[in-house]
MARROLO-212043 format. One record per residue (C-alpha): residue in one letter; x, y, z. Coordinates in Angstrom, 2 decimals, m for minus. Each point is the difference from the previous one (the first is absolute). Layout:
N
+---+---------+---------+---------+
: r :      c1 :      c2 :      c3 :
+---+---------+---------+---------+
: A :       X :       Y :       Z :
...
+---+---------+---------+---------+
//
This chain:
427
+---+---------+---------+---------+
: r :      c1 :      c2 :      c3 :
+---+---------+---------+---------+
: M :  m15.29 :  m27.49 :    4.95 :
: A :    0.58 :    3.35 :    1.72 :
: N :   m0.56 :    3.42 :   m1.53 :
: I :    2.15 :    3.09 :    0.37 :
: V :   m2.31 :    3.02 :   m0.19 :
: V :    0.28 :    3.75 :    0.35 :
: P :   m0.34 :    0.63 :    3.76 :
: E :   m1.85 :    2.78 :    1.77 :
: L :    2.01 :    3.12 :   m0.73 :
: G :   m1.22 :    2.33 :    2.71 :
: E :   m2.46 :    2.85 :    0.34 :
: S :   m1.19 :    1.41 :   m3.35 :
: V :    2.57 :   m2.03 :   m1.98 :
: V :   m1.82 :   m2.33 :   m2.40 :
: E :    2.50 :   m0.50 :   m2.81 :
: A :    3.65 :   m0.93 :   m0.44 :
: R :    2.46 :   m0.69 :   m2.79 :
: V :    2.09 :   m3.15 :   m0.38 :
: A :    3.47 :    1.44 :    0.33 :
: R :    2.24 :   m3.09 :   m0.03 :
: W :   m0.31 :   m3.75 :    0.29 :
: L :    2.54 :   m1.43 :    2.43 :
: K :   m0.85 :   m3.56 :   m1.09 :
: K :   m0.87 :   m1.58 :   m3.33 :
: E :   m2.18 :   m2.90 :   m1.06 :
: G :    1.49 :   m3.28 :    1.17 :
: D :    1.76 :    1.57 :    3.02 :
: R :   m0.41 :   m1.42 :    3.48 :
: V :   m1.28 :    2.41 :    2.68 :
: E :   m0.26 :   m0.39 :    3.75 :
: V :   m2.55 :    1.44 :    2.42 :
: G :    0.72 :    3.70 :    0.60 :
: E :    2.44 :    0.28 :   m2.91 :
: P :   m0.38 :    3.17 :   m2.14 :
: V :   m1.37 :   m0.86 :   m3.43 :
: V :   m0.92 :    3.27 :   m1.71 :
: E :    0.42 :    3.73 :    0.57 :
: L :   m3.03 :    2.28 :   m0.39 :
: E :    0.11 :    3.74 :   m0.46 :
: T :   m2.85 :    2.01 :    1.51 :
: E :   m0.81 :    3.68 :    0.10 :
: K :    1.49 :    0.23 :    3.49 :
: I :    2.69 :   m2.65 :    0.48 :
: D :    1.60 :   m2.99 :   m1.71 :
: L :   m0.55 :   m3.35 :    1.69 :
: E :    0.89 :   m3.66 :   m0.37 :
: V :   m2.64 :   m2.75 :   m0.15 :
: N :    1.08 :   m3.18 :    1.76 :
: A :   m1.00 :   m3.59 :   m0.62 :
: E :   m2.59 :   m1.30 :    2.47 :
: K :    0.68 :   m3.64 :   m0.92 :
: S :    3.13 :   m1.92 :   m0.98 :
: G :    0.09 :   m1.50 :   m3.46 :
: V :    0.85 :    0.65 :   m3.64 :
: I :   m1.25 :    2.95 :   m2.04 :
: T :   m1.84 :   m1.68 :   m2.86 :
: S :   m1.52 :    3.07 :   m1.60 :
: I :    0.60 :    3.77 :    0.09 :
: K :   m3.21 :    1.79 :   m0.94 :
: R :    1.04 :    3.68 :   m0.08 :
: Q :    3.17 :    1.36 :   m1.56 :
: E :    2.34 :    2.81 :    1.04 :
: G :   m1.47 :    3.41 :   m0.76 :
: E :   m3.65 :   m1.13 :    0.21 :
: D :   m2.42 :    1.79 :    2.32 :
: V :   m1.87 :   m2.26 :    2.42 :
: K :   m2.74 :    0.41 :    2.60 :
: I :   m0.44 :   m1.41 :    3.51 :
: G :   m0.82 :   m3.71 :   m0.09 :
: E :    1.13 :   m0.59 :   m3.60 :
: L :    1.92 :   m3.21 :   m0.68 :
: L :    3.73 :    0.51 :   m0.48 :
: A :    1.31 :   m3.57 :   m0.09 :
: V :   m0.88 :   m3.62 :    0.81 :
: V :    2.12 :   m2.17 :    2.32 :
: D :   m0.19 :   m3.80 :   m0.11 :
: E :    0.69 :   m1.24 :    3.51 :
: S :    0.63 :   m3.58 :   m1.17 :
: A :    2.32 :    0.71 :   m2.94 :
: A :    3.78 :   m0.15 :   m0.05 :
: A :    2.11 :    2.78 :   m1.50 :
: K :    0.52 :   m0.39 :   m3.73 :
: P :    3.66 :   m0.53 :   m1.06 :
: A :    1.32 :    2.79 :   m2.17 :
: A :    0.48 :   m2.20 :   m3.09 :
: A :   m3.12 :   m2.15 :    0.37 :
: G :   m2.89 :    1.00 :   m2.20 :
: D :    2.23 :    1.74 :   m2.56 :
: S :   m1.60 :   m1.87 :   m2.90 :
: A :    1.66 :    2.22 :   m2.60 :
: T :    3.41 :   m1.60 :    0.72 :
: P :    0.46 :   m3.66 :   m1.05 :
: A :    0.86 :   m2.34 :    2.86 :
: P :    3.72 :   m0.98 :    0.06 :
: P :    1.16 :   m3.58 :    0.49 :
: A :   m0.49 :   m1.24 :    3.56 :
: A :    3.68 :    0.01 :    0.97 :
: A :    0.63 :    3.41 :   m1.51 :
: A :   m3.17 :    1.36 :    1.56 :
: A :    0.99 :   m1.26 :    3.42 :
: A :    3.48 :    1.46 :   m0.33 :
: S :   m1.39 :    3.27 :   m1.32 :
: A :   m2.56 :    0.27 :    2.79 :
: S :    2.60 :   m0.82 :    2.62 :
: S :    2.41 :    2.60 :   m1.37 :
: A :   m2.73 :    2.62 :   m0.27 :
: A :   m1.21 :   m0.64 :    3.52 :
: A :    3.53 :    0.15 :    1.35 :
: A :    0.65 :    3.28 :   m1.80 :
: Q :   m3.33 :    1.64 :    0.69 :
: A :   m0.52 :   m0.89 :    3.67 :
: P :    3.00 :    1.93 :    1.40 :
: A :   m0.80 :    2.95 :   m2.26 :
: A :   m3.63 :    0.03 :    1.12 :
: R :    1.01 :   m0.23 :    3.64 :
: A :    2.54 :    2.78 :   m0.45 :
: E :   m2.54 :    2.18 :   m1.79 :
: A :   m2.55 :   m0.53 :    2.77 :
: A :    2.59 :    0.67 :    2.70 :
: D :    1.36 :    3.12 :   m1.73 :
: A :   m3.39 :    1.45 :   m0.95 :
: P :   m0.25 :    3.25 :    1.98 :
: K :   m3.16 :    1.38 :    1.52 :
: A :   m1.45 :    2.63 :   m2.30 :
: T :   m3.24 :    1.89 :   m0.47 :
: P :   m2.27 :   m1.29 :   m2.79 :
: T :    0.65 :    3.20 :   m1.97 :
: A :    3.77 :   m0.45 :    0.32 :
: K :   m0.28 :   m3.63 :   m1.13 :
: R :   m2.04 :    0.92 :   m3.05 :
: M :    2.36 :    2.81 :   m0.94 :
: A :    3.03 :   m2.27 :    0.39 :
: K :   m1.67 :   m2.66 :   m2.14 :
: D :   m0.99 :    2.47 :   m2.72 :
: H :    3.49 :    1.51 :   m0.21 :
: D :    2.09 :   m3.16 :    0.57 :
: V :    1.44 :    1.25 :    3.29 :
: N :    1.50 :   m2.63 :    2.29 :
: L :   m1.73 :    0.59 :    3.36 :
: G :    2.75 :   m1.93 :    1.77 :
: A :    2.47 :    2.72 :   m0.95 :
: V :   m2.23 :    2.88 :    1.15 :
: Q :    0.63 :    1.54 :    3.41 :
: G :   m3.34 :    0.42 :    1.77 :
: S :   m0.77 :    3.21 :    1.90 :
: G :   m3.27 :   m1.18 :    1.60 :
: A :   m0.57 :   m1.61 :    3.37 :
: A :    2.19 :   m3.10 :    0.54 :
: G :    1.72 :    0.70 :   m3.32 :
: R :   m3.16 :   m0.28 :   m2.08 :
: V :    0.52 :    1.10 :   m3.60 :
: M :   m2.14 :    3.00 :   m0.94 :
: K :   m1.04 :    1.44 :   m3.37 :
: Q :    2.57 :    2.80 :    0.39 :
: D :    2.77 :   m2.56 :    0.60 :
: V :   m0.76 :   m1.67 :   m3.32 :
: Q :   m0.09 :    3.39 :   m1.72 :
: N :    3.40 :    0.80 :    1.52 :
: A :    1.37 :   m3.31 :   m1.26 :
: M :   m1.40 :    0.70 :   m3.48 :
: A :    1.71 :    3.40 :   m0.02 :
: K :    3.45 :   m1.48 :    0.62 :
: P :    2.00 :   m1.00 :   m3.11 :
: A :    0.77 :   m3.71 :   m0.25 :
: A :    3.64 :   m0.81 :    0.76 :
: P :    1.89 :   m2.34 :   m2.43 :
: A :    0.86 :   m3.41 :    1.41 :
: P :    3.70 :   m0.02 :    1.03 :
: A :    2.34 :   m2.77 :   m1.18 :
: S :    1.47 :   m0.34 :    3.46 :
: A :   m0.71 :    1.24 :    3.48 :
: P :   m0.04 :    3.80 :   m0.20 :
: A :    1.80 :    2.30 :    2.38 :
: P :   m2.36 :    1.64 :    2.45 :
: A :   m1.23 :    3.32 :   m1.34 :
: P :   m0.21 :    3.05 :    2.24 :
: A :   m3.51 :    0.57 :    1.29 :
: R :   m1.85 :    3.03 :   m1.31 :
: Q :   m3.26 :    1.43 :    1.08 :
: V :   m2.62 :    0.24 :   m2.75 :
: P :   m3.21 :    1.82 :    0.91 :
: P :   m3.02 :   m2.16 :   m0.86 :
: P :   m2.47 :    1.39 :   m2.54 :
: Q :   m3.03 :    1.64 :    1.55 :
: A :   m2.41 :   m1.39 :   m2.57 :
: A :   m0.06 :   m2.25 :   m3.04 :
: K :    1.36 :    1.92 :   m2.97 :
: A :   m0.56 :   m0.44 :   m3.71 :
: P :    2.91 :   m1.59 :   m1.86 :
: Q :    2.38 :    2.20 :   m1.99 :
: R :   m1.18 :    0.41 :   m3.59 :
: A :    1.94 :    0.39 :   m3.19 :
: A :   m0.25 :    3.17 :   m2.09 :
: G :   m3.34 :    0.09 :   m1.81 :
: E :   m1.46 :   m2.91 :    1.99 :
: R :   m3.52 :    0.60 :    1.34 :
: G :   m0.98 :   m3.18 :    1.79 :
: E :   m3.03 :   m0.65 :    2.17 :
: R :   m0.67 :   m2.58 :    2.69 :
: R :   m3.33 :   m1.40 :    1.14 :
: V :   m0.24 :   m1.46 :    3.49 :
: R :   m3.26 :   m1.36 :    1.39 :
: M :   m1.18 :    1.73 :    3.16 :
: T :    0.28 :   m2.00 :    3.20 :
: K :   m3.24 :   m0.73 :    1.83 :
: R :    0.95 :    2.53 :    2.65 :
: R :    0.79 :    2.78 :   m2.48 :
: S :   m3.16 :   m0.59 :   m2.06 :
: T :   m2.10 :   m0.04 :    3.19 :
: I :    1.62 :    3.21 :    1.23 :
: A :   m0.80 :    1.62 :   m3.34 :
: R :   m3.60 :   m1.20 :    0.07 :
: R :   m0.66 :    0.96 :    3.62 :
: L :    1.50 :    3.48 :   m0.35 :
: V :   m2.22 :    0.72 :   m3.00 :
: E :   m3.01 :   m1.45 :    1.85 :
: A :    0.75 :    2.22 :    3.00 :
: Q :    0.00 :    3.09 :   m2.20 :
: H :   m3.22 :   m1.06 :   m1.70 :
: T :   m1.97 :   m0.95 :    3.11 :
: A :    1.26 :    2.32 :    2.76 :
: A :   m0.36 :    3.78 :    0.06 :
: M :    3.66 :    0.53 :    0.89 :
: L :    1.32 :    3.32 :    1.18 :
: T :    3.38 :    0.84 :    1.58 :
: T :    0.75 :    2.62 :    2.64 :
: F :    3.51 :    1.05 :    1.05 :
: N :    1.83 :    1.42 :    2.98 :
: E :    3.56 :    0.31 :    1.24 :
: I :    1.49 :   m1.17 :    3.26 :
: D :    2.97 :    1.37 :    1.93 :
: M :    1.95 :   m3.14 :    0.92 :
: T :    2.29 :    1.74 :    2.50 :
: A :   m1.62 :   m1.41 :    3.16 :
: I :   m0.15 :   m3.59 :   m1.30 :
: M :    3.60 :    0.08 :   m1.22 :
: A :    1.19 :    1.46 :    3.31 :
: L :   m1.91 :   m2.69 :    1.93 :
: R :    1.48 :   m2.75 :   m2.16 :
: E :    3.48 :    1.41 :    0.53 :
: R :   m0.46 :    0.08 :    3.78 :
: R :   m1.45 :   m3.48 :    0.22 :
: K :    1.78 :   m1.86 :   m2.80 :
: E :    2.74 :   m1.61 :    2.12 :
: A :   m2.33 :   m1.09 :    2.80 :
: F :   m2.61 :   m1.25 :   m2.49 :
: K :    2.55 :   m2.01 :   m1.96 :
: K :    1.52 :   m1.43 :    3.15 :
: Q :   m3.39 :   m1.09 :    1.32 :
: F :   m1.63 :   m1.23 :   m3.22 :
: G :    2.92 :   m0.72 :   m2.34 :
: M :   m1.21 :    2.35 :   m2.76 :
: N :    0.00 :    3.66 :   m0.96 :
: L :   m2.96 :    2.24 :    0.74 :
: G :   m1.39 :    1.15 :   m3.35 :
: I :   m2.71 :    2.50 :   m0.89 :
: A :   m2.52 :   m2.56 :   m1.28 :
: S :   m1.18 :   m0.98 :    3.47 :
: F :   m0.77 :    3.64 :    0.83 :
: F :   m2.18 :    0.33 :   m3.10 :
: V :   m1.77 :   m3.29 :    0.75 :
: K :   m0.80 :    1.20 :    3.51 :
: A :   m1.05 :    3.43 :   m1.30 :
: S :   m2.24 :   m1.60 :   m2.63 :
: V :   m1.75 :   m2.22 :    2.54 :
: A :   m0.62 :    2.97 :    2.29 :
: A :   m1.35 :    2.09 :   m2.90 :
: L :   m2.18 :   m2.88 :   m1.26 :
: R :   m1.63 :   m0.19 :    3.42 :
: A :   m1.06 :    3.62 :   m0.44 :
: F :   m1.16 :   m0.43 :   m3.62 :
: A :   m1.63 :   m3.42 :   m0.24 :
: E :   m1.11 :    0.46 :   m3.63 :
: I :    3.62 :   m0.26 :   m1.17 :
: N :    0.26 :   m3.42 :    1.67 :
: A :   m3.21 :   m1.22 :   m1.66 :
: E :   m1.03 :   m1.49 :   m3.35 :
: I :   m3.04 :    0.01 :   m2.29 :
: Q :   m2.00 :   m3.20 :   m0.50 :
: G :   m2.94 :    0.57 :   m2.29 :
: D :   m2.01 :    2.88 :    1.45 :
: E :    1.46 :   m0.44 :    3.52 :
: I :    3.06 :    1.40 :    1.74 :
: V :    1.86 :   m2.61 :    2.05 :
: Y :    1.86 :    1.64 :    2.89 :
: K :    2.99 :   m1.96 :    1.35 :
: D :    0.66 :    0.04 :    3.73 :
: Y :    3.46 :   m1.51 :   m0.53 :
: Y :    3.07 :    1.44 :   m1.69 :
: D :    1.83 :   m2.21 :   m2.49 :
: I :    2.58 :    2.27 :   m1.61 :
: G :    1.45 :   m1.03 :   m3.36 :
: M :    3.62 :    0.98 :   m0.63 :
: A :    0.76 :    0.21 :   m3.74 :
: V :    3.30 :   m1.68 :   m0.89 :
: G :    1.68 :    0.02 :   m3.41 :
: A :    1.01 :   m3.58 :   m0.88 :
: E :    1.11 :   m1.82 :   m3.10 :
: G :   m2.95 :   m0.43 :   m2.29 :
: G :   m1.94 :    2.94 :    1.44 :
: L :   m1.34 :    1.70 :    3.10 :
: V :   m1.25 :   m2.10 :    2.93 :
: V :   m1.82 :    1.22 :    3.11 :
: P :    0.58 :   m2.17 :    3.07 :
: V :   m2.28 :    0.85 :    2.92 :
: L :    0.71 :    0.94 :    3.62 :
: R :   m3.00 :   m1.59 :    1.71 :
: D :   m1.44 :    1.75 :    3.05 :
: A :    2.64 :    2.71 :   m0.38 :
: D :   m1.64 :    1.92 :    2.84 :
: R :    1.15 :   m2.73 :    2.40 :
: M :    3.59 :   m0.09 :   m1.25 :
: S :    2.94 :    1.74 :    1.66 :
: F :    2.50 :    2.12 :   m1.93 :
: A :    2.48 :   m2.87 :    0.12 :
: E :   m2.58 :   m2.52 :   m1.24 :
: I :   m0.91 :    2.26 :   m2.90 :
: E :    3.63 :    0.61 :   m0.98 :
: G :    0.80 :   m3.71 :    0.25 :
: A :   m3.03 :   m1.02 :   m2.07 :
: I :    0.76 :    2.53 :   m2.73 :
: R :    3.62 :   m1.15 :   m0.25 :
: E :   m1.05 :   m3.63 :   m0.13 :
: Y :   m2.57 :    0.71 :   m2.71 :
: A :    2.56 :    1.93 :   m2.07 :
: K :    2.48 :   m2.85 :    0.29 :
: R :   m2.57 :   m2.63 :   m0.97 :
: A :   m1.27 :    2.12 :   m2.87 :
: G :    3.57 :    0.14 :   m1.27 :
: D :    0.65 :   m3.74 :    0.18 :
: G :   m3.48 :   m0.99 :   m1.19 :
: T :   m1.22 :   m1.71 :    3.18 :
: L :   m3.07 :    2.11 :    0.80 :
: T :   m3.15 :   m2.08 :    0.47 :
: L :   m3.55 :    0.75 :   m1.07 :
: E :   m0.92 :    0.42 :    3.66 :
: D :    2.56 :    2.82 :    0.25 :
: L :   m1.78 :    1.89 :   m2.79 :
: K :   m3.59 :   m0.68 :    1.02 :
: G :   m2.36 :    2.84 :    0.85 :
: G :    1.04 :    3.43 :    1.19 :
: T :   m2.17 :    2.98 :    0.95 :
: F :    2.41 :    2.84 :   m0.87 :
: T :    3.32 :    0.17 :   m1.86 :
: I :    3.24 :    1.94 :    0.40 :
: T :    2.44 :    0.29 :   m2.91 :
: N :    3.41 :    1.65 :    0.18 :
: G :    1.32 :    1.24 :   m3.32 :
: G :    2.62 :    1.97 :    1.88 :
: V :    2.25 :   m3.05 :    0.27 :
: F :    0.40 :    0.25 :   m3.79 :
: G :    0.48 :    3.78 :    0.05 :
: S :   m3.57 :    1.10 :   m0.80 :
: L :   m0.71 :    3.53 :    1.18 :
: L :   m3.73 :    0.03 :   m0.76 :
: S :   m2.56 :   m2.42 :   m1.45 :
: T :   m3.71 :   m0.86 :   m0.10 :
: P :   m0.36 :   m3.60 :    1.22 :
: I :   m2.87 :   m2.15 :   m1.30 :
: I :   m2.44 :   m1.66 :    2.39 :
: N :    0.25 :   m3.76 :    0.55 :
: P :   m3.68 :   m1.12 :   m0.33 :
: P :   m2.18 :   m0.61 :    1.93 :
: Q :    1.84 :    2.39 :    2.31 :
: V :   m0.96 :    3.67 :   m0.23 :
: G :    3.25 :    1.64 :    1.08 :
: I :    3.76 :   m0.19 :   m0.54 :
: L :    2.72 :    2.13 :    1.58 :
: G :    3.02 :    0.86 :   m2.13 :
: L :    3.32 :    0.86 :    1.67 :
: H :    2.85 :    1.68 :   m1.85 :
: K :    3.64 :    0.97 :    0.20 :
: I :    1.18 :    2.02 :    3.00 :
: Q :    1.71 :    3.08 :   m1.38 :
: E :    1.43 :    3.04 :    1.71 :
: R :   m1.89 :    3.13 :   m1.08 :
: P :   m0.27 :    3.59 :    1.19 :
: I :   m3.25 :    0.65 :    1.87 :
: A :   m1.37 :    2.84 :    2.11 :
: V :   m0.08 :   m0.65 :    3.77 :
: N :   m1.09 :    2.81 :    2.34 :
: G :    0.77 :    2.61 :   m2.63 :
: Q :    3.47 :   m1.41 :   m0.71 :
: V :    1.23 :   m2.00 :   m2.99 :
: V :    1.59 :   m3.24 :    1.21 :
: I :    1.16 :   m3.21 :   m1.65 :
: R :   m2.00 :   m3.05 :    1.06 :
: P :   m0.28 :   m3.66 :   m1.15 :
: M :   m3.37 :   m0.02 :   m1.74 :
: M :   m2.15 :   m2.74 :   m1.53 :
: Y :   m2.95 :    0.37 :   m2.32 :
: V :   m2.83 :   m2.43 :    0.80 :
: A :   m3.00 :   m0.88 :   m2.15 :
: L :   m3.36 :   m1.58 :    0.81 :
: T :   m1.98 :   m1.48 :   m2.87 :
: Y :   m3.57 :   m0.75 :    1.03 :
: D :   m3.26 :   m1.22 :   m1.48 :
: H :   m2.24 :    3.05 :   m0.20 :
: R :   m3.09 :   m2.23 :   m0.10 :
: I :    0.08 :   m0.41 :    3.78 :
: V :    2.81 :    2.34 :    1.13 :
: D :   m0.63 :    3.73 :   m0.25 :
: G :    2.76 :    2.47 :   m0.65 :
: R :   m0.28 :    1.51 :    3.48 :
: E :    0.61 :   m3.34 :    1.71 :
: A :    2.86 :   m0.87 :   m2.35 :
: V :    1.77 :    3.31 :    0.61 :
: Q :   m0.52 :   m0.25 :    3.77 :
: F :    1.29 :   m3.59 :   m0.03 :
: L :    3.22 :    1.12 :   m1.65 :
: V :    0.31 :    2.98 :    2.37 :
: K :   m0.32 :   m2.42 :    2.93 :
: I :    2.77 :   m2.17 :   m1.46 :
: K :    2.14 :    3.15 :   m0.21 :
: E :   m0.75 :    0.92 :    3.61 :
: F :    0.87 :   m3.46 :    1.29 :
: I :    3.32 :   m0.16 :   m1.86 :
: E :    1.05 :    3.54 :    0.89 :
: D :   m0.86 :   m0.64 :    3.66 :
: P :    0.95 :   m3.63 :    0.79 :
: G :   m1.07 :    0.47 :    3.62 :
: H :   m3.54 :    0.62 :   m1.20 :
: L :    0.28 :   m3.13 :   m2.11 :
: L :    1.07 :   m2.17 :    2.93 :
: I :   m2.94 :    1.21 :    2.08 :
: E :   m2.56 :   m0.55 :   m2.79 :
: S :    1.31 :   m3.47 :   m0.96 :
+---+---------+---------+---------+
//
């Protein structure tokens, strides 16, 4: 016998939820074959069989919460797969000849269908699969927008929003193509006059963990936010001058994120408390700079980490951020990608936010919030001019970071961004 258990889930992750069984009792599994999908507070993952055999017993059902090391299923390495009809004691056995004919016909009919279903089954995120199952959406008919055509949650929502077309009696004439903008978010169904329905949906592990950790952060940290504004003229001019050469050399556009990563590292060197954490009655200062970049993904916010960001070039930072955003979108981030972090940057400006107060990601003691770049009139040398401006916010833990240091940290970020030459020298 071989056991399938909940594997190690990564740093600080001790619990998961059984999202979906890919096999059932009596099914044959091979070494390395995915058997069950687990949903954790950070990512969804598949648990593979470590031994070949037949699943004789499934111990935990879909929707149950499980901990590391708990038994999920038992695999009998010596057993053969159970035929679909065998063991169905509720149905009386037919005569031998009829049974043989029936079994032969069933096998002949089911085998091609099973092979076709397996061949046509598209790659999809666990969330997309569950949504398709719950709403009877045929994944094979859904066009995937993720990497390598992977079906995402939004793709299933788009498919649900389209009205079902009646089956034609004969081959239809090709219809002219029309562009339909996809919905930006899942919307409530249309309701009849006087109808006041409600829906209850269980929180995902990620969403419930986000809720818990944000409340914990507010209860345990003495959070305070300070603000400033940055004139983005110099950075935007530099990007405009260098964009063609940068793209030709590195195959990507030069964004603003890499400038803020570099500016943050330089400012953290000057204010070590903001790159530290509290452990008991001690302050642990970090001599390395692992910068978390908050990314909005299906199921909730994730924060992949740029490790040793101080040693990364602008191109390496831009490439890593783009890769993380892509993998967050198609659900392929790993626990290693999300592990650790000494300081976080979040950019609400990509969604149009003009100003916000970000919440610390414990045990970190600082988070930098970026916002929308907007042209505004400002005074320069006694003259009113129009400049591209961005509000920035630093939320910090007042237990170890004083207001003076926090304000000076944000001023230094402003100086580095408004004078990129200074930034290049410091970094």
